[in-house]
C-alpha positions in Angstrom: -17.8 -18.6 -7.2 -15.2 -18.0 -9.7 -16.9 -15.7 -11.2 -17.2 -14.2 -7.8 -13.2 -13.8 -7.5 -12.6 -12.9 -11.0 -15.1 -10.1 -10.1 -13.1 -8.9 -6.9 -9.6 -9.6 -8.1 -10.5 -7.0 -11.2 -12.2 -4.5 -9.5 -9.3 -4.4 -6.5 -6.8 -4.7 -9.1 -9.3 -1.3 -11.0 -8.9 1.0 -7.6 -4.5 -0.3 -7.4 -4.0 0.9 -11.3 -7.0 3.6 -10.9 -5.2 5.4 -7.4 -1.6 4.1 -7.8 -1.8 4.0 -11.7 -0.2 0.6 -11.2 0.1 -1.1 -15.7 -1.6 -4.9 -15.7 2.0 -6.1 -15.4 2.4 -4.5 -11.8 -0.9 -6.1 -11.6 0.0 -9.3 -12.7 3.5 -9.0 -10.4 1.3 -8.0 -7.1 -1.1 -11.0 -7.8 2.6 -13.8 -8.2 3.5 -12.1 -4.9 1.2 -11.4 -2.5 -2.2 -12.6 -3.6 -3.8 -12.2 -0.7 -3.9 -8.3 -1.1 -5.5 -8.5 -4.4 -8.1 -11.4 -4.1 -9.0 -11.4 -0.9 -12.4 -8.4 0.0 -10.9 -6.9 2.8 -7.7 -5.4 2.0 -10.7 -3.5 -1.1 -12.4 -2.8 1.5 -10.5 -0.1 2.8 -7.8 0.2 0.0 -8.7 3.4 -0.8 -8.6 4.7 3.2 -5.3 3.1 3.0 -3.8 4.8 0.4 -5.4 8.2 1.4 -3.8 7.7 4.4 -0.6 7.1 3.2 -0.5 10.9 0.6 -2.4 13.0 3.7 -0.8 11.8 7.0 2.2 10.4 5.8 3.4 12.9 3.3 3.9 10.0 0.2 3.2 11.3 -3.1 1.3 8.8 -5.2 4.7 8.1 -7.2 6.3 7.0 -3.4 3.0 4.5 -2.2 3.7 2.7 -6.2 7.4 2.5 -5.3 7.1 1.3 -2.0 3.8 -1.1 -2.7 5.6 -3.2 -5.6 8.4 -3.1 -3.3 6.8 -4.6 -0.2 3.3 -4.9 -1.1 2.0 -6.2 2.7 1.7 -2.9 3.6 -1.9 -3.1 2.2 -2.8 -5.8 4.2 -2.3 -3.6 7.7 -5.3 -1.5 8.6 -5.4 2.0 9.0 -5.7 2.4 12.7 -1.8 -0.1 12.9 -0.2 2.3 10.3 -1.5 5.0 12.8 0.3 4.0 15.8 3.6 2.9 14.0 3.6 6.6 12.4 2.9 7.4 15.7 5.4 6.1 16.7 7.9 6.7 15.0 6.9 10.6 15.1 6.9 10.5 19.2 10.7 8.7 19.3 12.5 10.5 15.7 13.3 7.4 15.2 17.3 6.6 14.7 17.6 10.2 14.8 15.8 10.6 11.7 13.4 13.1 9.7 10.3 11.5 8.4 11.5 12.5 4.6 14.7 10.4 5.6 12.4 7.1 7.5 10.4 8.0 3.7 13.8 7.1 1.3 15.0 5.1 3.6 11.2 2.6 3.0 11.7 3.4 -1.0 15.5 2.1 -1.6 14.7 -1.3 0.3 14.1 -3.8 -2.2 
């Protein structure tokens, strides 16, 4: 129902606003660019664990995550296990000879 869907959107938006300090305008931009991330319950279910993974395992700050999510919101659709495998692969191959910090800087600068 529309009321139930509205409740899902609101709670997902609340999580994003509370954990990443996103503004209403930024939430609106996410809804327009990748509506399924904000609307579907499956993305909301593990949203906090994904954000915690990015902070604890990758070493990103809230500001870093906010910047990356606004540029590449599809990141939130990836499971934690996919993120973990990707991070492990990047670290094990010393991707392009870059440090983790340099990889983060590169990802943040991509439009």
